[in-house]
N, C-alpha and C positions, 0 to 999 in steps of 0.2 A: 439429515441435517444436523450441522455442528450445533452443539449447547454451549452458549458462552459463561463461563464460572468465572468470577473475579480472582479467585484463589488460583486458579490455572494461569489465568492472564498474568497475575503477578509474579509466580514462579517462573514461566518463560521469559517475562521482562527481564527480570533480575538475572537469568541465566545469559541471556543473549546480550545483554547491555555489557556484561562482563567480557563475553566471546568478542564483541565487536567494538571494545575499547570505546564505550560510551559511557563509563563511569563517572564522569563528571558532570553529567546532564542530570537533571531534575526530571522525572518523566511520570506523568501521571495519566492513569487508565481511565479512560470514560467510555462506559458500555452505553452505546445507542440503542433507545427501546422503542424507536417509533420507525415507519417506514424510510427507507434510505437506500438510495440505488448501489452504494459502494459497499464492500465488505470492510474495509478500514481507512483511515486515513492518519496523518499526523501534522499537527498544526506547532509551529516551531517560533520560538522567541530567541535566536541567536545571542542578543545580547546579553540576557541574563542566565542562557544554556538550560532553557526549560522548554519541555514539550507536552502536549497533551496527544496521547495514543487514544484514537477513536476505534472502537471496534463493534460490528454492526452485530448486536444480540438480538434482534429481532426477526431478520430475514437474511442472515448470511449467505453469500454466493460462495465464499470459501468454507472449505471442509476441513481443514487443518489448520487449528486455532495457532500452532507454534509457528507454522509456516508464514501466516499471516503477520504475526509478531515480528518475525524476523525480516519480511519485505519491507514494513512500515520502518522498522530500525534502520534498514539500510537506506531508505530515503532520507531519514536523518543524518546519515551518514555521508552521503552523497550531497546534502543540501548545498553545501557552498559551491560545487559545480554546479548544480541546478540554478541558483541563483543567477551566477555569473553568465550562463546561457541564456536565460530569460532577459537580464539586462543588456546583454548583446543584441538579441532578437528586437527589444524595445528601441536600442539605439539605433540599429539598420533599419527598420522598417516602420518606426513610429508607434503612436499608442493606440491607433485605431485597429481594434481587434478584428473588424469586420472586411478590413483591406485583404484581398486574395494573398498577396505577398507575406503580409504577415501571418496568415490561417495556414500558408503553405509551410512558413518557416517553423512555426510554434507546433505545427501537427507531425511534421518530421522530427523535430526534437521529442516529443511527447512518446511517438513511434520508436524511437531508440530507447528511452529513458525507461519505459514501463518494461518492457521484454527483459531488458539487461537487468534491473532489479530484481526481476521473478527469475530469471537464470540464476542469478547470484543465490537469491534466497533458497532455491531448490540445491543448489551446491552446498550451501552451508547446513541445510536440513539434513541430506544424504550424508554429510560428513558428522553431524553431532546431534541430530533431530531424534526424539523419542518415538515419532511415529514419522518413517521416512517415506510415507505415501504422499503423495502429490496430489493435489485435488482438481476434480474434474467439475466442481460445482457450476462455473459458469456455462460451460458448455453443454452440460447435463441440462440447466434450464433453458438453454437454447432449443435444445433438442425437444423437451416437454412443450415448448410454446410451439414449435413447429410442427408436431403431432396434433397439440391440441387446434391450430389452425386449419390444418387439412382433414381434420375429422367432421367440421361443420359442414 
C-alpha cells in the first residue's frame, strides 16, 4: 500500500504543475485521513484559479503517488471541456439526474473522460515519472474481495 507523505506530494505537484503548464494556478494539497472511496480528487475554483488536490492518505487504491497527482492535474487541465460537456448534458436532458436519458449521457461522458485521463496520466508517467510502474491497486482490491467472498 502506498504511504502518502506531504513533502513527496508537494514535490510531485511542483514538478507536474510546471510540465502541464499549470503554473498560474494556486493548488493546495489536502490529505484525506478518513475512509474515502476515491484515491484522489480535485476541487476547482476557475474564477480565482485555485484548486484543492485531495489525496487519500487513509486507504488509497492507487499505488503510485506521482501517477495519482498527474491524473488529478490532468482533470484540472481538462476542466473547461469537462464543464462544457456537463452543461451541454444539462441543457439537452434537463436537471433530473434520475432520468434514464440524462444518466445514459452522463455515464457515457464519464466512461470516456476517466479512461482518457488515466491513459494520458500513464503516458506522462512513462515519459517523465520517477516510478514508471502503473498501479494495479483497484483491480487488486477487486481480486482480494472476490477471493474473500468465495472463501466463505
